[in-house]
C-alpha positions as CSV (number, residue, x, y, z in Angstrom):
1,X,109.9,160.1,96.3
2,X,110.1,157.2,93.9
3,X,108.0,159.0,91.3
4,X,110.3,162.1,91.6
5,X,113.4,159.9,91.2
6,X,111.8,158.2,88.1
7,X,110.8,161.6,86.6
8,X,114.4,162.8,87.1
9,X,115.9,159.7,85.5
10,X,113.5,160.0,82.6
11,X,114.4,163.7,82.2
12,X,118.1,162.9,82.2
13,X,117.5,160.2,79.5
14,X,115.2,162.5,77.5
15,X,112.2,160.4,78.1
16,X,108.7,161.2,79.4
17,X,106.4,159.2,81.7
18,X,104.6,158.0,78.5
19,X,107.8,156.2,77.6
20,X,107.9,154.3,80.8
21,X,106.9,150.6,80.7
22,X,103.5,149.9,82.3
23,X,103.5,148.7,85.9
24,X,102.8,145.0,86.4
25,X,99.4,144.0,87.7
26,X,99.9,143.3,91.4
27,X,99.8,139.7,92.7
28,X,96.5,139.2,94.4
29,X,97.3,136.4,96.9
30,X,99.4,136.0,100.1
31,X,100.3,132.5,99.1
32,X,102.3,130.7,96.3
33,X,100.2,130.3,93.1
34,X,101.6,126.7,92.8
35,X,101.8,125.2,96.2
36,X,99.5,127.5,98.1
37,X,102.1,127.8,100.8
38,X,102.2,131.2,102.6
39,X,104.6,133.6,100.9
40,X,107.7,133.9,103.0
41,X,107.4,130.5,104.5
42,X,110.7,129.5,102.9
43,X,112.4,132.9,103.1
44,X,111.7,135.8,100.8
45,X,109.1,135.2,98.1
46,X,110.4,135.0,94.5
47,X,108.7,137.6,92.3
48,X,108.5,137.2,88.5
49,X,106.6,139.2,85.9
50,X,104.7,137.1,83.4
51,X,102.8,138.8,80.6
52,X,102.5,142.0,82.6
53,X,101.4,140.3,85.8
54,X,103.3,140.0,89.0
55,X,103.5,136.3,90.1
56,X,104.9,135.2,93.4
57,X,106.4,131.9,94.4
58,X,107.6,130.3,97.6
59,X,110.6,128.6,95.8
60,X,112.3,128.0,92.5
61,X,110.7,124.6,92.1
62,X,107.3,126.3,91.9
63,X,108.6,128.6,89.2
64,X,109.4,125.4,87.1
65,X,105.9,124.1,87.8
66,X,104.4,127.4,86.7
67,X,106.4,127.4,83.4
68,X,105.1,123.9,82.5
69,X,101.5,125.3,82.2
70,X,101.5,129.1,82.6
71,X,98.0,129.4,80.9
72,X,96.4,127.5,83.7
73,X,97.9,129.7,86.4
74,X,97.2,132.9,84.4
75,X,93.6,131.9,84.3
76,X,93.7,131.7,88.1
77,X,95.1,135.3,88.2
78,X,92.4,136.5,85.8
79,X,89.7,135.0,88.0
80,X,91.2,136.7,91.0
81,X,91.2,140.0,89.2
82,X,87.5,139.5,88.3
83,X,86.7,138.6,91.9
84,X,88.5,141.7,93.2
85,X,86.6,143.9,90.6
86,X,83.4,142.4,91.9
87,X,84.2,143.3,95.4
88,X,85.1,139.7,96.4
89,X,88.2,138.7,98.2
90,X,90.3,136.7,95.7
91,X,90.9,133.1,96.9
92,X,94.0,131.1,95.7
93,X,92.7,127.7,94.8
94,X,96.1,126.3,95.4
95,X,96.0,127.3,99.1
96,X,95.4,124.2,101.1
97,X,92.6,124.0,103.7
98,X,93.7,123.4,107.2
99,X,93.3,119.7,106.9
100,X,94.3,119.3,103.2
101,X,97.2,116.9,103.1
102,X,96.8,116.3,99.3
103,X,98.3,119.7,98.5
104,X,101.2,119.1,100.8
105,X,101.8,115.7,99.1
106,X,101.7,117.4,95.6
107,X,104.2,119.9,96.7
108,X,106.8,117.3,97.5
109,X,109.4,116.4,95.0
110,X,110.6,119.7,93.7
111,X,113.2,120.7,96.3
112,X,111.1,120.6,99.4
113,X,112.2,117.2,100.7
114,X,113.9,117.4,104.0
115,X,112.3,120.6,105.3
116,X,108.9,121.7,106.4
117,X,107.0,124.9,105.6
């Protein structure tokens, strides 16, 4: 139905499917690229498109962290794409292990104080 609707809108505007912007590369993880927290742990995940890639965050503070060094995080997304192409399950290196308190400590200080994930 979505494709039909898009095709109809393009026809009305005099455009073809070739004129449509390319779809963003889907986000490969079920956790925030910055904190490693499960998406949805703080409400609905925040989705942004960066250089044609979908990137998901648990909170606005993580977006700020991403924007400080996007190349680092884009490299993580590139590695995930390579892993997926090789038949491997992409692993988010930011996702903390069950007993990893270091990541939890790193995530403090950008709007998470006073509540738990």
